[in-house]
Steps between C-alpha positions, in 0.01 A plus 500: 500500500259352759339722760727500813361478850629804694583445874541778739839465655685662791877528519614179645868577498504709818339314773491722813818452704599159346665375191337367188535119519411279204519126510379200299621239255701581194221355286130389535543133447135381590196631682582283803873636512373858477248456775751314721751783449240762573387352826844440630630860393194686633573345848849675499483857664584781293432351160329755280441326169533158337703448179479213240594498131234407266700551183852391549756637245763224506845533371491167301197346326327177624524612869192566713347824368218543724130408459403843357163667518317220686737538802374868553179343650725302752658835617158672534373204700802520720438866561143453579568238756793653679451874440848537349529714187660297220748606240638338183740584213370631168744496209279654226177676438297181475605375847418850636158490362426166632648582840280808531188324398555227743538755775871440599592767772866583404687446185871477437707539197793257486861549409468367153225730423657803661786475264258558194340849492257389225352232745491733786325767300236256380443404865471855596235573239286215631532640852406854383201610704546240776635555842665151523808484707801395292847372604779516255803284517842616399604389154708187458812721398635764737332795314349766742363709211287199390364444852413861557360534138258213555374674821463824304288328236251396777510846656422649158166318470398599858605198702559654848581186725826366371777312672839383384633160549878436525552141385867514402676509161615230257890462463705258291697240686494350847375703792379424846158649393243408250486868420762734629342768722721787389373697804630828350242490231184479726671767713519734210145412413383618821697828472328566164152368593461552869119499475490135370513227766791254456436132576770239490458146350759297691384172335604603150824661609594195715402216288534282801348503838821537709557851375142638543535618871828702421339666204171569674687660788734704274182641326346600829826652623487718174140603599310319232129524527439125481575160398368238258609138598401190297333257740368150416346229726737236349776705330710189394204382290432841350452513114717805466808642692482249805843603634397854576165432678441484876263294686231719678636407837855613399359824359327557836830431677691719270265788549525467886878526480532792274578839647251759372639853536263763629498874446636703775256696712500874404511597878785256565851637580650231274371684199703810591818281558447336174459831318826609656681193380362547153624849491845379576474245212399792270802696612737201452353430150560865394854469618542170312393671190710819550808253559405310176476827298837613628651155406359544141664843485830337582434226228446772261836650571673156463319443165618834366860416594462153344384649177796738496752219551330242293445266797227222471193544716524159683807444707447150633775511776340820630159344473597183682654703783193705533272203514710332769561775719140627498370172586748473801416852606127424492534179692690678771202743513247211559356531145362208309740363239247466231395855554861628466556297187179622326573862608858511388429325173214741426710805578792378298279419196364856521853634515614296208190642305573850583870475412418334159262785425768767578775327317302426188346838508 
């Protein structure tokens, strides 16, 4: 293994009082394109780093797969001229060695690599002994353990400055998204790894420009630490993912129109009011759980009776009546119909499972 150049890094993922914003083209297509992108992006207030893919893992062969190692020098030139830190994707140990030697400021591990613990471990071993910041995209499939596992492998070799990137998950069939956001997964990620900043990649979730503002705002509303948005001087001419890249001027306009939530002042009376409301939520959630537990006790009694009488678990007429009346009741209370449907179906499936266990036992 060649001798790696070690660069002293500071944590870039927690800029004081502002989100961590990354912008840049999907791929580094030429030195001229990289420099044009860097100059335009560096002029946008709030941008913290520039991204560009050097090695592009394409789904099908014969597509543009990047210029490889020689493009690293273009990124360094862009950083030296604009002052913006630069970041690129590494998919294996060799990429990581070359990026470190070139002096790339921040690395990211892509979705196709995160899904493979062997590759992640090899990258981690190359990074052992460095303090290079690393971003880890979620795996292509909706597997929270793989995502967290990749981060843990980096933590185990001493990497301290780590961020996670939510870029959505692959699904089979048609969808309005390129990669379904599955918001519940990154929310659970934050619960389990609250110390790791979470960044949203609206470009890869959306797959098209029109959805990027909605996804970006949704992420900020969920208190994400930042955004990574693909930006190209001439997106329609881009050699990779042209439909999901914004022009620099469109990115500037987007950022100006996003609402960035701020933390409540500790001395503000609003915090006290918010805590009172949260206490009410805690009480109501407890009541919901107690009611659900009581319902399951009744289900148990019904199951015991069905077992004695030899009655089948599923009674379709009864289930149809429950489904219709509960939706009607919920709508009268002002609840969202989709919420009612999901809740009733989930509770009913749990009830069926409990009854089957009792009857077969």
